[in-house]
C-alpha positions in Angstrom: 9.4 -9.5 6.3 9.6 -5.7 6.0 8.8 -4.1 2.7 11.9 -3.1 0.7 12.4 0.7 0.1 11.9 2.0 -3.4 15.0 2.3 -5.5 16.5 5.8 -5.5 19.1 7.9 -7.4 22.4 6.4 -6.5 26.1 6.8 -7.0 28.3 4.1 -8.5 29.6 3.0 -5.0 26.0 2.4 -3.8 25.0 -0.2 -6.4 26.2 -3.3 -8.2 25.2 -3.6 -11.8 25.0 -7.0 -13.6 23.5 -7.8 -17.0 20.8 -10.4 -17.8 19.8 -10.4 -21.5 18.2 -7.1 -22.3 18.1 -5.8 -18.7 20.5 -4.4 -16.2 20.0 -5.7 -12.7 20.6 -2.9 -10.3 21.3 -4.2 -6.8 21.8 -1.6 -4.0 24.5 -2.1 -1.4 21.8 -1.2 1.2 19.8 -4.5 1.6 16.8 -2.5 2.6 16.4 -1.1 -1.0 14.7 -3.3 -3.6 16.8 -4.8 -6.4 15.4 -3.9 -9.8 15.6 -5.1 -13.4 16.0 -2.1 -15.8 15.2 -3.1 -19.3 17.3 -1.3 -21.9 17.6 -3.7 -24.8 20.4 -6.3 -25.3 22.2 -4.4 -28.1 22.1 -1.0 -26.4 23.1 -2.5 -23.0 26.1 -4.4 -24.5 27.5 -1.1 -25.7 27.1 0.8 -22.4 29.4 1.1 -19.4 28.1 0.6 -15.8 28.3 4.4 -15.4 26.1 5.0 -18.4 23.6 2.4 -17.2 23.5 4.1 -13.8 23.2 7.6 -15.4 20.2 6.3 -17.4 18.7 4.7 -14.3 19.1 7.8 -12.2 17.5 9.9 -15.0 14.5 7.5 -15.1 14.1 7.7 -11.3 14.2 11.6 -11.5 11.7 11.6 -14.3 9.4 9.3 -12.3 9.6 11.4 -9.2 9.0 14.6 -11.2 5.9 13.0 -12.8 4.6 11.9 -9.5 4.9 15.4 -8.0 2.6 16.6 -10.8 -0.2 14.2 -10.0 -3.2 15.0 -7.8 -4.8 12.0 -6.2 -8.4 12.0 -5.3 -9.7 8.9 -3.5 -13.1 7.6 -4.6 -15.5 6.6 -1.8 -18.6 4.6 -2.8 -21.8 6.3 -1.4 -23.3 4.8 1.7 -25.9 2.1 0.7 -24.1 1.1 -2.5 -21.8 -2.0 -2.5 -18.2 -1.1 -1.7 -16.9 -4.5 -2.9 -17.3 -6.5 -6.1 -16.4 -10.2 -6.6 -13.8 -10.5 -9.3 -14.3 -13.9 -10.9 -10.9 -14.0 -12.6 -9.1 -13.6 -9.2 -11.7 -15.6 -7.2 -11.8 -12.9 -4.6 -13.6 -9.7 -3.4 -12.0 -6.4 -4.5 -12.8 -2.8 -3.5 -14.9 -0.8 -6.0 -13.3 2.5 -4.8 -10.4 3.7 -2.7 -12.1 3.9 0.6 -13.6 0.9 2.5 -15.8 1.5 5.4 -15.8 -1.6 7.7 -16.3 -2.7 11.3 -13.9 -4.9 13.2 -15.9 -7.6 15.2 -15.1 -10.6 17.3 -17.1 -13.8 17.8 -16.0 -14.1 21.4 -19.6 -13.5 22.6 -21.1 -16.1 20.1 -20.9 -19.7 21.3 -18.8 -21.6 20.6 -16.4 -18.7 21.0 -13.5 -18.9 18.6 -12.4 -15.4 19.6 -11.2 -14.7 16.1 -11.7 -11.1 14.9 -13.3 -10.6 11.6 -14.2 -7.6 9.4 -17.7 -6.8 8.3 -18.1 -4.8 5.1 -21.6 -4.1 3.7 -23.1 -6.7 6.0 -20.7 -9.5 4.8 -18.2 -10.9 7.2 -14.6 -11.6 6.2 -11.9 -13.4 8.1 -8.7 -11.5 8.6 -7.1 -13.4 5.8 -9.9 -12.6 3.4 -9.8 -8.9 4.4 -6.0 -8.9 3.8 -6.7 -10.3 0.3 -9.1 -7.4 -0.3 -6.5 -4.9 1.0 -3.8 -6.6 -1.0 -5.3 -5.4 -4.3 -3.6 -2.1 -3.4 -0.2 -3.8 -2.9 2.6 -1.1 -2.9 0.2 1.6 -1.8 0.1 3.1 1.7 -3.0 2.9 4.0 -4.4 5.1 6.8 -6.8 3.6 9.3 -9.1 5.9 11.2 -11.2 4.3 13.9 -14.7 5.7 14.3 -17.9 4.7 16.0 -19.8 2.1 13.9 -22.7 4.6 13.4 -20.3 7.1 11.8 -18.5 5.0 9.2 -19.6 7.3 6.5 -18.0 10.4 8.1 -14.4 11.4 8.5 -13.6 12.1 12.2 -12.0 15.3 13.5 -8.3 14.8 13.4 -5.7 16.0 15.9 -2.0 15.4 15.2 0.1 14.9 18.3 1.0 12.4 21.0 -1.7 10.9 23.2 -2.0 12.7 26.5 -1.5 10.8 29.8 -5.1 11.5 30.8 -6.9 10.3 27.7 -4.4 7.9 26.2 -5.1 7.2 22.5 -8.8 7.8 23.0 -10.1 11.4 22.7 -13.8 11.0 23.1 -15.6 14.0 24.4 -19.2 15.0 25.0 -20.6 17.1 22.2 
């Protein structure tokens, strides 16, 4: 199931507004955009037209976008040798301690009996793909970049080239130093 797009500033013909208690339910005509509950308050909502609700909604979207443009994000990477994950008892799962997780994708195909199920190793601990997705899932709603590097260079960012792979090298661009 693809992730729904974030709600955006809309015109009256692009949404359907219904009311549930103290919230306006804003449903976009485009099914790819998420439906949202916009809490206004029952008394105030009862006195508002759909156009007023939409104006208020659009103002909140604009304010949120303006606020986000003013933010500077700095990812935290746990230093090599320190644990990157912590076990969160309340959630009964492993969670990242920072915003960067260095890991190695492995397979047990060479280990008898071969199950040929890939797994991810983080700090010497092996996680199934489902366990790894639970770790990644703690950042639900965020985006993620994956940069593949040699296992001996997990602590370093690779050189980056933006462009289509060439016919000669394909996606791999390994070169002698």
